[in-house]
Every structure is written in C-alpha cells, then in structure tokens.
NUMIBA-487681 format. One record per residue (C-alpha): x negated, y, z negated; residue number from 1. Coordinates in pm, whole numbers, plus 32768, in hexadecimal, padded with zeros to 4 digits. Each point is the difference from the previous one (the first is absolute). Last residue first. Example, Ala and Ser with C-alpha at 12.3 -4.5 7.8 and 13.67 -1.06 7.14 Angstrom:
# NUMIBA-487681
+------+------+------+------+
|    X |    Y |    Z | zapa |
+------+------+------+------+
| 7AA9 | 7F96 | 7D36 |    2 |
| 8089 | 7EA8 | 7FBE |    1 |
+------+------+------+------+
***
This chain:
# NUMIBA-487681
+------+------+------+------+
|    X |    Y |    Z | zapa |
+------+------+------+------+
| 612E | EA43 | 94EA |  339 |
| 7F73 | 7EDE | 7F34 |  338 |
| 7EA5 | 80A2 | 7FEA |  337 |
| 8093 | 810A | 7F1B |  336 |
| 8179 | 7FEF | 7FE2 |  335 |
| 8122 | 7F1D | 805F |  334 |
| 8159 | 8083 | 7FA7 |  333 |
| 80BD | 7EF5 | 7F43 |  332 |
| 8149 | 7F75 | 8086 |  331 |
| 7FAE | 7E8D | 7FDD |  330 |
| 7F42 | 8022 | 7EB8 |  329 |
| 8111 | 80CB | 7F58 |  328 |
| 8100 | 7F00 | 8075 |  327 |
| 7F29 | 7EE1 | 7F7F |  326 |
| 7FDB | 80A3 | 7EAB |  325 |
| 8173 | 8057 | 7FEF |  324 |
| 8072 | 7EA1 | 805D |  323 |
| 7EFC | 7F67 | 7F18 |  322 |
| 807D | 80C4 | 7ED4 |  321 |
| 816B | 7FBF | 8062 |  320 |
| 7FDA | 7E85 | 8008 |  319 |
| 7F66 | 7FF9 | 7EA4 |  318 |
| 8110 | 80E8 | 7F7D |  317 |
| 810B | 7F1F | 809C |  316 |
| 7F72 | 7ED6 | 7F43 |  315 |
| 8021 | 80B9 | 7EB8 |  314 |
| 7EB9 | 7FF5 | 7F3D |  313 |
| 7FA0 | 7F3B | 7EC9 |  312 |
| 8166 | 7FE1 | 7F80 |  311 |
| 80A1 | 7F71 | 8139 |  310 |
| 80AC | 7EBE | 7F86 |  309 |
| 7FF9 | 7E99 | 807A |  308 |
| 7FD7 | 7F74 | 7E9B |  307 |
| 7EB3 | 7F48 | 801B |  306 |
| 7F6A | 80C6 | 811F |  305 |
| 807C | 8145 | 7F68 |  304 |
| 7F75 | 7FAC | 7EA7 |  303 |
| 7EAB | 7FB4 | 8097 |  302 |
| 8018 | 814E | 80B5 |  301 |
| 8051 | 80AE | 7EB7 |  300 |
| 7EC7 | 7F74 | 7F5F |  299 |
| 7F2F | 8074 | 8126 |  298 |
| 8097 | 815A | 801F |  297 |
| 7FEA | 8058 | 7E8D |  296 |
| 7E99 | 807D | 7FF3 |  295 |
| 7FE4 | 807D | 7E99 |  294 |
| 7F62 | 8143 | 7F81 |  293 |
| 7EB1 | 7FD1 | 7F50 |  292 |
| 7F33 | 80D0 | 80F2 |  291 |
| 80EB | 812A | 7FE2 |  290 |
| 7F0A | 80F1 | 7F5B |  289 |
| 80D0 | 813C | 7FF2 |  288 |
| 7F76 | 815D | 803E |  287 |
| 80CF | 8123 | 7F86 |  286 |
| 80A6 | 8149 | 8051 |  285 |
| 812A | 8010 | 7F1A |  284 |
| 8152 | 8091 | 7FA4 |  283 |
| 808A | 80A5 | 8138 |  282 |
| 7F69 | 7EF9 | 80E3 |  281 |
| 7EAC | 7F79 | 806B |  280 |
| 7FA5 | 7E8F | 7FF3 |  279 |
| 7EB3 | 7F7B | 807B |  278 |
| 7FDF | 7E86 | 8026 |  277 |
| 7EAE | 7F53 | 801D |  276 |
| 8008 | 7E91 | 805C |  275 |
| 7E89 | 7FBE | 801B |  274 |
| 7ECD | 8008 | 7F23 |  273 |
| 7F24 | 8115 | 7F7F |  272 |
| 805F | 816D | 7FFD |  271 |
| 7F0B | 80CE | 80CF |  270 |
| 80B8 | 8103 | 80D1 |  269 |
| 8001 | 7F03 | 811D |  268 |
| 810E | 7F38 | 7F51 |  267 |
| 7FFE | 7EAE | 80AA |  266 |
| 80E9 | 7EEC | 8073 |  265 |
| 8163 | 8078 | 7FD5 |  264 |
| 7FE5 | 8176 | 7FD7 |  263 |
| 8174 | 8036 | 7FCC |  262 |
| 8095 | 815B | 7FF2 |  261 |
| 8149 | 8049 | 7F53 |  260 |
| 80CE | 813B | 8029 |  259 |
| 80E6 | 80E7 | 7F44 |  258 |
| 816B | 8067 | 7FCF |  257 |
| 8090 | 7FE8 | 8162 |  256 |
| 7F1E | 7EDC | 8051 |  255 |
| 7EC8 | 7FCE | 80D0 |  254 |
| 7F5D | 7EA9 | 8005 |  253 |
| 7E93 | 800C | 8067 |  252 |
| 7F58 | 7EBA | 8063 |  251 |
| 7E8D | 7FCB | 8024 |  250 |
| 7F17 | 7EF2 | 807F |  249 |
| 7E91 | 8063 | 7FE8 |  248 |
| 7F78 | 7EDC | 80C9 |  247 |
| 7F13 | 7ED7 | 7FFA |  246 |
| 7F5B | 8054 | 7EB3 |  245 |
| 7ED3 | 80BF | 7F7B |  244 |
| 802A | 8121 | 80F6 |  243 |
| 7EAE | 8060 | 808F |  242 |
| 802B | 7F0D | 8121 |  241 |
| 80FD | 80E5 | 80A4 |  240 |
| 8173 | 7FA4 | 802B |  239 |
| 804E | 8051 | 816D |  238 |
| 80EA | 7EE4 | 806B |  237 |
| 8140 | 80CA | 7FF0 |  236 |
| 8164 | 8021 | 7F7F |  235 |
| 80DB | 8133 | 7FD2 |  234 |
| 816C | 7FFE | 7F94 |  233 |
| 80FC | 8118 | 7FCC |  232 |
| 8158 | 7FCC | 7F6C |  231 |
| 814E | 80AB | 7FD5 |  230 |
| 8121 | 7FA0 | 7F20 |  229 |
| 815D | 7F7E | 7FBE |  228 |
| 80B4 | 800D | 8151 |  227 |
| 7EC0 | 7F7D | 8099 |  226 |
| 7ED1 | 80A0 | 809E |  225 |
| 7EB8 | 7F94 | 8099 |  224 |
| 7EB4 | 80A2 | 805A |  223 |
| 7EE3 | 7F35 | 808C |  222 |
| 7E89 | 7FE0 | 8003 |  221 |
| 7EF5 | 7F25 | 8099 |  220 |
| 7E87 | 7FF5 | 8019 |  219 |
| 7EFB | 7EF4 | 8054 |  218 |
| 80C6 | 7F5A | 8116 |  217 |
| 7F1F | 7EF1 | 808A |  216 |
| 8035 | 7F6D | 815A |  215 |
| 7F13 | 80F7 | 80A7 |  214 |
| 7EDC | 7F97 | 7F22 |  213 |
| 7EDA | 80C1 | 8092 |  212 |
| 80B6 | 8145 | 7FB4 |  211 |
| 7FF8 | 7FBC | 7E8A |  210 |
| 801D | 814B | 7F44 |  209 |
| 8132 | 80A9 | 8098 |  208 |
| 80EF | 7EE8 | 8059 |  207 |
| 8162 | 8075 | 7FD6 |  206 |
| 8162 | 7FB0 | 7F9A |  205 |
| 8125 | 80EE | 7FE6 |  204 |
| 815C | 8011 | 7F6E |  203 |
| 8128 | 80ED | 7FF6 |  202 |
| 815D | 800C | 7F6A |  201 |
| 8022 | 7E8C | 7FB6 |  200 |
| 815B | 7FC6 | 7F78 |  199 |
| 8069 | 7F68 | 7EB5 |  198 |
| 80D5 | 7EEA | 7F6C |  197 |
| 8043 | 7F5E | 7EAE |  196 |
| 7F6F | 8121 | 7F3B |  195 |
| 7FCB | 8003 | 7E86 |  194 |
| 7EFF | 8116 | 8022 |  193 |
| 7EF9 | 7F36 | 7F45 |  192 |
| 8041 | 7EB7 | 80B5 |  191 |
| 802E | 8088 | 8161 |  190 |
| 7EC2 | 80CF | 7FE7 |  189 |
| 7F40 | 7EE3 | 7F5E |  188 |
| 8053 | 7F0E | 8118 |  187 |
| 7FA3 | 8107 | 8101 |  186 |
| 7EB2 | 8028 | 7F4F |  185 |
| 7FAC | 7E90 | 8015 |  184 |
| 807D | 7FE4 | 8169 |  183 |
| 7EFF | 810E | 804C |  182 |
| 7EE4 | 7F02 | 7FFE |  181 |
| 8076 | 7F13 | 8112 |  180 |
| 8117 | 8088 | 80D8 |  179 |
| 7F64 | 8159 | 7FE3 |  178 |
| 7E9E | 7F88 | 8051 |  177 |
| 8060 | 7F34 | 8131 |  176 |
| 8091 | 7EA1 | 801A |  175 |
| 7ED4 | 7F37 | 7F8B |  174 |
| 7FE1 | 7F1B | 8130 |  173 |
| 808E | 80E5 | 810E |  172 |
| 7F20 | 811C | 7F89 |  171 |
| 7EC1 | 7F32 | 801F |  170 |
| 7EE2 | 807A | 7F21 |  169 |
| 8067 | 7F35 | 7ECD |  168 |
| 802F | 7ED1 | 80E3 |  167 |
| 7E86 | 7FEF | 8036 |  166 |
| 7FB9 | 7FC2 | 7E90 |  165 |
| 7F97 | 8110 | 7F0A |  164 |
| 7EF4 | 7FB8 | 7EFD |  163 |
| 7EE8 | 80C8 | 80A6 |  162 |
| 80EA | 812D | 8035 |  161 |
| 8053 | 8046 | 7E96 |  160 |
| 8100 | 8102 | 8079 |  159 |
| 804C | 8093 | 7EAB |  158 |
| 816F | 8054 | 7FD0 |  157 |
| 80CE | 813D | 7FC8 |  156 |
| 8171 | 7FD0 | 7FAC |  155 |
| 80A1 | 814A | 7FA0 |  154 |
| 8170 | 800E | 7FA1 |  153 |
| 80BA | 8146 | 7FCE |  152 |
| 815B | 7FCC | 7F6D |  151 |
| 811D | 80F9 | 8001 |  150 |
| 814A | 805B | 7F59 |  149 |
| 7FFF | 7F30 | 7EC2 |  148 |
| 810D | 807B | 7F10 |  147 |
| 7F80 | 8062 | 7EA9 |  146 |
| 7E8F | 7FDA | 7FAD |  145 |
| 8014 | 7F44 | 7EB5 |  144 |
| 8156 | 7F6D | 804B |  143 |
| 7FBB | 7EB6 | 7F4F |  142 |
| 8021 | 7F49 | 814C |  141 |
| 7EED | 80DD | 8092 |  140 |
| 7F1D | 7FB5 | 7ED8 |  139 |
| 8042 | 7E8A | 8020 |  138 |
| 7FB7 | 8008 | 8174 |  137 |
| 7EB8 | 80B3 | 7FB8 |  136 |
| 7FA2 | 7EEF | 7F09 |  135 |
| 8042 | 7EEE | 8101 |  134 |
| 7F3B | 80C2 | 8104 |  133 |
| 7ED8 | 801D | 7F15 |  132 |
| 8003 | 7E85 | 7FD1 |  131 |
| 7F99 | 7FCE | 816D |  130 |
| 8039 | 7EA4 | 8094 |  129 |
| 816A | 802F | 806D |  128 |
| 7FDD | 8164 | 807E |  127 |
| 7EBC | 800B | 80C8 |  126 |
| 8025 | 7E86 | 8024 |  125 |
| 8134 | 800E | 80DC |  124 |
| 802C | 7E87 | 7FE3 |  123 |
| 80FA | 7FCE | 8119 |  122 |
| 812D | 7F24 | 7FBB |  121 |
| 80C6 | 7F23 | 80EC |  120 |
| 80F9 | 7F3A | 7F2E |  119 |
| 80BC | 7EDD | 80A1 |  118 |
| 8170 | 7FFD | 805F |  117 |
| 7FAD | 7F32 | 8135 |  116 |
| 80BB | 80A8 | 811E |  115 |
| 8012 | 815E | 7F70 |  114 |
| 7E8F | 7FEF | 7F9F |  113 |
| 7FAE | 7F7B | 815C |  112 |
| 80C1 | 8116 | 80AD |  111 |
| 7F4D | 8107 | 7F31 |  110 |
| 7EB0 | 7F5F | 8054 |  109 |
| 8050 | 8003 | 8174 |  108 |
| 8063 | 816F | 7FEF |  107 |
| 7EB8 | 804E | 7F4D |  106 |
| 7F3A | 7F50 | 8111 |  105 |
| 80B3 | 80D0 | 8106 |  104 |
| 7FB4 | 813A | 7F37 |  103 |
| 7E8E | 7FAC | 8019 |  102 |
| 7EDD | 7FB8 | 7F13 |  101 |
| 8093 | 7F29 | 7EEB |  100 |
| 7FED | 7FE1 | 7E85 |   99 |
| 7EFF | 8115 | 7FFB |   98 |
| 7FB4 | 7FBC | 7EEB |   97 |
| 7FB3 | 7EB3 | 7F5D |   96 |
| 8111 | 7EFD | 7FFC |   95 |
| 80D2 | 7F5F | 7EF2 |   94 |
| 80E6 | 7EFE | 809B |   93 |
| 8119 | 7F1B | 7F91 |   92 |
| 7FEE | 7E9E | 8085 |   91 |
| 810C | 7F2D | 80AA |   90 |
| 7F35 | 7F94 | 8130 |   89 |
| 80B6 | 810A | 80CA |   88 |
| 7F79 | 80FC | 7F06 |   87 |
| 7E9C | 7F84 | 8030 |   86 |
| 8009 | 800F | 817C |   85 |
| 809D | 8159 | 7FF1 |   84 |
| 7EEC | 8076 | 7F16 |   83 |
| 7EE6 | 7F71 | 80D5 |   82 |
| 808D | 809D | 813E |   81 |
| 802E | 814D | 7F50 |   80 |
| 7EA0 | 7FF6 | 7F72 |   79 |
| 7F4E | 7FBB | 814A |   78 |
| 7FCE | 816C | 806C |   77 |
| 7F82 | 8053 | 7EA3 |   76 |
| 7EE5 | 7EFE | 7FFF |   75 |
| 8067 | 7F0C | 7EED |   74 |
| 8041 | 806D | 7E99 |   73 |
| 812B | 7F21 | 7FB2 |   72 |
| 807C | 7F6B | 7EB9 |   71 |
| 80F9 | 7EE3 | 802D |   70 |
| 8108 | 7FC1 | 7EF7 |   69 |
| 80BD | 7EDE | 7F63 |   68 |
| 7F18 | 7EDB | 8048 |   67 |
| 8084 | 7EB5 | 7F77 |   66 |
| 80A0 | 7F94 | 8149 |   65 |
| 7EAC | 7FFC | 80B2 |   64 |
| 804E | 8028 | 8172 |   63 |
| 7F7B | 8164 | 801A |   62 |
| 7EC6 | 7FAB | 7F3D |   61 |
| 7F9C | 7ED2 | 80D0 |   60 |
| 807F | 80BD | 8131 |   59 |
| 7ED4 | 80E7 | 7FC8 |   58 |
| 7F1D | 7EEF | 8086 |   57 |
| 7E9B | 7FCC | 7F85 |   56 |
| 804F | 803B | 7E92 |   55 |
| 7F19 | 80BF | 7F18 |   54 |
| 801C | 7F90 | 7E95 |   53 |
| 7FE9 | 80F6 | 7EE2 |   52 |
| 7F0C | 7FCA | 7EE2 |   51 |
| 7F03 | 8106 | 806C |   50 |
| 80FC | 811F | 8004 |   49 |
| 7F31 | 813B | 7FCF |   48 |
| 7EC7 | 7F7A | 80AB |   47 |
| 80C8 | 7F5D | 8117 |   46 |
| 80B5 | 8145 | 8042 |   45 |
| 7EC1 | 80CE | 7FFD |   44 |
| 7F5C | 7F19 | 80FD |   43 |
| 8133 | 7FFE | 80E1 |   42 |
| 8039 | 817B | 7FFC |   41 |
| 7F43 | 8029 | 814E |   40 |
| 80DA | 7F0C | 80C1 |   39 |
| 7F87 | 7E9B | 803D |   38 |
| 80EC | 7F53 | 80F3 |   37 |
| 8179 | 800E | 7FDA |   36 |
| 8077 | 7FF9 | 7E9A |   35 |
| 80A6 | 7F00 | 7F24 |   34 |
| 8037 | 7FEE | 7E8B |   33 |
| 806B | 7F05 | 7EFD |   32 |
| 80EB | 7FA6 | 7EE5 |   31 |
| 7FE7 | 8153 | 7F55 |   30 |
| 8089 | 8013 | 7EA0 |   29 |
| 80D0 | 8114 | 7F62 |   28 |
| 7FC5 | 8043 | 7E8F |   27 |
| 8028 | 8178 | 7FF7 |   26 |
| 7E8B | 803D | 8031 |   25 |
| 8016 | 7F1D | 8130 |   24 |
| 80EF | 80F3 | 80A5 |   23 |
| 7F1B | 812B | 7FC6 |   22 |
| 7ED0 | 7F3C | 8078 |   21 |
| 80AC | 7F94 | 8142 |   20 |
| 806D | 8153 | 807F |   19 |
| 7ECC | 80AE | 7F74 |   18 |
| 7F0D | 7F1E | 80BB |   17 |
| 80DC | 7FFA | 8139 |   16 |
| 7FBF | 8175 | 801E |   15 |
| 7EA9 | 7F9B | 8082 |   14 |
| 808A | 7FE2 | 815F |   13 |
| 7FD8 | 7EDA | 80F0 |   12 |
| 8075 | 7F03 | 7EFD |   11 |
| 8113 | 7F5B | 80CC |   10 |
| 8101 | 7F0E | 7F73 |    9 |
| 8006 | 7FD2 | 7E86 |    8 |
| 80EB | 7F0A | 7F54 |    7 |
| 80B0 | 8037 | 7EB8 |    6 |
| 80B4 | 7F45 | 7EED |    5 |
| 80CA | 80EB | 7F2A |    4 |
| 8007 | 8040 | 7E8B |    3 |
| 8159 | 7FE5 | 7F5E |    2 |
| 805C | 8133 | 7F37 |    1 |
+------+------+------+------+
***
C-alpha cells in the first residue's frame, strides 16, 4: 500500500480531525492546509497538527502535482464547490458529511466525477470510524442473525450551543438535519440491507426546543424502504448534559434469526468505554466489546486512489446516500415552530 500525499481545504467542522488523523496513521502525509478565516475548530486543529503548514491560497494545494487527495470539512453548503474544484484539478476527494446540500449540487458532483474519473468519497464517520460497526458487519456476514430485514438508526447529538458558528443555525448553510446527520443512518441502512436503491416513505423535520433559532432543525425522522429491507431513522439535538458523551448513537439490525444492537459511544447501563455490541439469536444473548475491531475504510480508500478501484465504498452508494438524504429533507413535513 502506497501512502498518499494529502491537502486539507476547509476545517469548519471538527470531523476533519478524524479524517486527517486516520489517514496519517496509515502513513499518509499532509503537504498543507487552507481554510477561510478563523473557524471554531482552528485552535484544536493547530494543536493536533502543529507541524502542518497553512497556505494562504488553496490553489497552492490544488496545483501541487504531488498531492493525491484533498480532505474537505468546509461549511456544508461550500463542500460541493470545493470538491468539484479539487476533482477538476486532478485530485480525489474525501469530504465530511453532508457531501452537498442540494440535489442540484449532487447532480453537478456526479457530472464532475463522470468527466474527471476522480473519486468523491464521504467519510460517514458513524460507520467508518466506529469499530462496533465493523464487528456488526462481520456478525451479519457470518449469518448470526439470518437475513437482515430492518435497521433502526438513532443519531442524538448534544447542541453545545456556545461552540456553534452562525452557519450551524442557517438551514441553507448546513442543508437541514436530515441531509446532514441522517445521511449517516441512511448509509448504514443501505450497507446492512445490501440495498443499492430505496424510497423515502415519509420524513419530517421540526424545531421544538429552540424557537429563538428559526433556522435550526432540532428533530428529524424518516422511514425508508428498499426491495431488501425497511428502515427507520431518528436524529436530534436533544442530548442532555447528564450523558457523559456527545450522543447515545444506536443502531439496531433486525434479522430473521436474531438481532444486533450497537451502543456506539456509551452504555448507559454502566459498562465502561465505547463500541458495545449486543448479539441475540437462537444460541446466545451476549455483550461484545468491539473496541479492537479494525476500521478498513481508510486503508481501502488509499488502495482505491492508487489502483482506481471501489473497495472502500462504491461510488454509486455514496451518490445514493446523499440522494436519499436530500430527497427526505426536501419532502419533509415541517413540525413545531417550523410549521
């Protein structure tokens, strides 16, 4: 495996920390970074990556023939523009979710991928950076719960209001709660059911707890269905301060012979640590500590860039996740103060 040379464009979301750290851990080197202004994650970024050089013009990175891939965590509404710019400069792209905020942006990205042959990959961190999901995928592949027929994905988040920039409260800037957070759960639904397509049956977004922030959607849910399974997703910004982490992310995978539940970030029943997997079938009812399971996405993405393959995530899967998330967002019933 040949390590890549990277550039970073846009550090407006803290997800850039995981994107870059995971690639560096595999030997990749970053030749520089650029961001507009002084976004909130700036101090944390410079602390984590003190040896990296900030460039004054992002074209310095785009025009560098040694750079293989650009990592993007700009403001969501700007991510499609940044990605297209990078791909036309001959770079592959790993972007934070959501990869874009409108269906028109997605269409432009698809056209650019077809035109350039570059890779446009979204780091769905709630799958790709969570060892418990890797272990659950292994259990499903081993037939431990039979045929998967449904997933239930819950993505609660803590608001952390003092750290949030203005764009966080502007729907046009972040794309809406379903386009943003629920893209994680849609990705997992397609992956675990083995679906290449699906339809949105119903969706809603609401603002119930933050009436003074009319651009914020603090609740969202959706139901979707494919020819291989059913799914329900709920996301919100209601995580209370009593929880010792930012959110109690859960995934339940229902099969014909059992089920798996993931408590990704905390087990509120008292077990220490993260990456808790519960397996129930005809032979067992057990807790599995999955914290040592691998995170294959990053190594596979390096392979894909080098060999022009699609082992980390099929390009069509990436497109489909955003298409479904944006469709759910566009047709959502508006509840609470959003009525």
